[in-house]
C-alpha positions in Angstrom: 371.3 -87.5 94.7 375.4 -87.0 94.8 378.0 -89.0 94.1 378.9 -91.6 97.1 381.7 -93.4 97.4 381.4 -97.5 98.0 385.5 -98.2 98.5 387.8 -101.0 98.9 384.9 -104.5 98.8 385.0 -106.3 101.7 386.6 -108.5 103.1 383.7 -111.5 103.9 381.9 -110.5 100.2 384.6 -112.9 98.1 383.6 -116.6 99.8 379.8 -115.4 99.9 380.1 -114.4 95.8 382.2 -117.6 95.6 379.5 -120.1 97.1 375.9 -117.9 96.3 376.8 -118.0 92.6 377.1 -121.5 92.3 374.0 -122.7 94.5 371.9 -120.3 92.4 373.5 -121.1 88.7 372.0 -124.2 89.3 368.6 -123.4 90.3 368.2 -121.1 87.1 369.6 -123.5 84.8 367.1 -126.2 86.5 364.2 -123.3 87.1 364.3 -120.3 86.3 365.3 -117.0 88.5 363.6 -117.4 91.7 364.3 -114.8 93.8 363.0 -116.5 96.8 365.9 -118.6 96.4 368.0 -115.6 95.9 368.9 -116.2 99.5 369.9 -113.0 102.0 373.9 -113.2 102.2 374.8 -110.4 99.9 373.4 -108.1 102.5 377.0 -109.3 105.0 378.0 -105.9 103.5 374.8 -104.0 104.1 376.1 -102.1 107.5 379.6 -101.2 105.3 377.5 -99.8 102.6 375.4 -98.1 105.1 378.2 -96.1 106.8 380.3 -95.2 103.5 377.2 -93.6 102.5 377.2 -91.5 105.7 374.4 -93.7 106.5 372.2 -91.9 103.7 369.9 -93.5 101.4 371.5 -94.1 98.3 369.0 -92.1 95.4 367.0 -89.7 97.9 369.1 -89.1 100.7 367.1 -89.3 103.5 368.9 -90.4 106.8 368.1 -93.9 107.6 368.9 -96.9 110.0 370.4 -99.5 108.4 368.1 -101.6 109.9 364.9 -101.9 108.6 366.3 -100.9 105.2 367.6 -102.2 101.6 370.6 -103.4 100.1 370.1 -102.4 96.7 371.2 -103.9 93.0 372.1 -100.9 90.6 370.8 -104.1 88.3 368.0 -105.4 89.2 368.5 -109.5 90.5 365.6 -110.5 88.7 367.5 -109.3 85.1 371.1 -109.9 86.2 371.1 -112.5 88.9 374.5 -113.2 89.0 375.3 -109.6 90.0 373.7 -110.5 93.0 376.9 -110.6 94.9 379.2 -107.8 93.5 380.6 -105.7 95.1 379.9 -102.1 92.5 376.5 -103.7 92.0 375.2 -103.0 95.5 374.2 -99.7 97.2 372.3 -98.6 100.5 368.9 -97.2 100.0 365.4 -97.1 101.6 362.2 -99.4 100.6 360.8 -95.8 99.3 362.9 -95.9 96.5 364.8 -99.1 95.9 360.8 -101.4 97.0 358.1 -99.1 95.4 359.5 -97.0 93.1 362.8 -98.3 91.2 362.1 -102.4 92.2 362.6 -104.4 88.9 362.8 -101.0 86.5 366.1 -100.6 84.9 366.0 -99.2 81.3 368.5 -98.5 78.6 368.5 -96.6 76.2 368.6 -99.8 73.5 367.2 -103.0 75.2 368.9 -104.6 72.5 371.9 -104.4 74.5 371.2 -105.9 77.7 373.6 -108.1 78.9 372.6 -111.9 78.9 373.1 -114.5 81.6 377.0 -113.8 82.9 377.9 -111.0 80.5 380.0 -109.0 82.7 378.8 -105.3 82.6 378.8 -103.0 80.9 379.6 -104.7 77.4 377.4 -101.8 75.2 374.8 -101.3 77.6 373.4 -97.4 78.1 371.9 -97.6 81.5 369.5 -94.1 81.5 369.3 -94.6 85.2 372.1 -92.8 87.4 374.5 -95.1 89.3 375.6 -92.8 92.2 378.8 -94.8 92.5 380.2 -94.0 89.3 379.1 -90.7 87.8 377.9 -87.2 89.6 374.0 -87.4 89.8 374.4 -82.8 89.3 375.7 -83.3 85.7 371.9 -85.3 85.2 369.7 -84.0 87.8 369.2 -80.4 89.6 366.5 -78.8 91.5 364.7 -75.8 90.6 362.5 -73.6 92.0 359.0 -73.3 90.9 357.7 -70.0 92.0 354.0 -71.0 92.0 353.9 -73.6 94.6 357.4 -72.5 95.7 358.5 -75.9 95.8 361.6 -77.1 94.6 361.5 -80.0 92.2 364.0 -82.4 91.1 364.7 -81.9 87.1 367.1 -82.9 84.3 369.4 -80.9 83.4 369.7 -79.5 80.6 368.2 -82.1 77.9 369.3 -85.3 80.3 367.2 -88.0 79.4 369.2 -89.9 82.0 368.6 -87.3 84.7 364.3 -87.4 83.4 365.1 -91.6 83.0 366.3 -91.5 87.0 363.3 -88.9 88.6 360.5 -90.9 86.7 362.0 -94.7 87.6 363.1 -93.5 90.9 359.8 -91.3 91.9 362.2 -88.2 93.2 359.4 -85.6 92.1 357.2 -88.3 94.3 354.9 -85.9 97.0 355.9 -87.4 99.9 359.5 -86.2 99.1 358.7 -82.9 97.4 357.1 -82.0 101.2 360.7 -82.9 103.3 362.2 -81.1 100.6 360.1 -77.8 101.0 360.3 -77.9 105.1 363.9 -79.1 104.5 365.5 -75.6 102.5 362.7 -73.3 104.8 363.9 -74.4 108.1 367.3 -75.0 107.7 368.4 -73.0 104.4 366.5 -69.9 104.3 367.6 -68.4 107.4 371.5 -69.1 105.8 370.2 -67.5 102.5 368.2 -64.3 103.9 371.5 -63.6 106.4 374.4 -64.0 103.3 372.0 -61.3 101.9 371.7 -58.5 104.5 375.4 -59.0 104.9 375.9 -58.8 100.9 374.1 -55.2 101.4 376.5 -54.1 104.0 379.2 -54.6 101.9 381.2 -56.7 104.7 383.4 -59.3 102.4 384.8 -60.6 105.1 381.7 -61.0 107.2 380.0 -62.4 103.9 383.4 -65.2 102.8 382.8 -66.3 106.4 379.5 -66.9 107.1 379.8 -68.4 103.5 382.3 -70.6 104.0 380.9 -71.7 107.5 377.3 -72.6 106.0 378.4 -73.7 102.6 380.2 -76.6 104.7 377.8 -77.4 107.1 375.1 -77.8 104.2 377.0 -79.4 101.7 378.7 -82.0 103.5 378.1 -85.6 103.7 376.7 -87.2 106.4 373.6 -83.8 105.8 370.7 -85.2 104.2 370.2 -83.4 101.1 373.0 -81.9 100.2 372.7 -82.3 96.2 369.3 -79.9 97.5 371.2 -77.6 99.1 373.9 -76.8 96.6 371.3 -76.2 93.9 369.4 -73.3 96.6 372.0 -71.7 97.2 373.4 -71.8 93.4 369.5 -70.4 92.7 369.9 -67.4 95.5 373.6 -66.8 95.0 374.6 -67.4 91.3 378.1 -68.0 89.4 378.4 -64.2 88.7 377.9 -62.7 92.1 379.6 -65.4 93.4 383.0 -64.2 91.3 381.7 -60.5 92.1 382.5 -61.7 96.4 384.5 -64.7 95.5 382.7 -67.1 96.8 383.2 -70.7 96.0 380.2 -73.6 95.7 382.0 -76.8 95.3 379.6 -80.1 94.6 379.1 -82.5 97.7 
């Protein structure tokens, strides 16, 4: 997961929000929350978010098509129906992360602080789910190589409770996703790592720096899937002390 930039609110969303909020508020007051009555007009901005997120799921960084994937509500509509059409609450996500993992979960540090109907966030809420549009996920989650299985596993960075909860809620360590991570590292990153290690043995600083810049720039560009994983793979094989010795920079994606 990497930080994303939603950009400015699309011009069509405010009108949708005004009409839909008034309509749905009446339904909630009359008979309570009904997901079937929520409608789908908020999806008018799905393509915009898809493009601004570089065609990737905001959570697992899998490259997805627009059609067949989800406009996700960071704060779920079952708990925060009045935010269903709020730009700051919308993300593009794959169904695996959104519907089959996260669904209606939204853990807080203190349940007593959960927003009341029509309050604006955050008030006193301290969400325990990383919001990639307002914080850098790399502060909470990193990938660690498991020596026994040779797999790369998402783990909370340090003692980050938010990182641990985000991995749990989104099931970022689900088996199929771990296999995709492993395949990507093996087929796309390890050849670059091996080439750089061989260049370092020759002592050719110019070749090392040039190859590093080219490989890292490609792996960490926002349009590449699993760029957070790529960052941590390079950090693992070329730790900070070694990068400093060679004059290499490892930017965050």
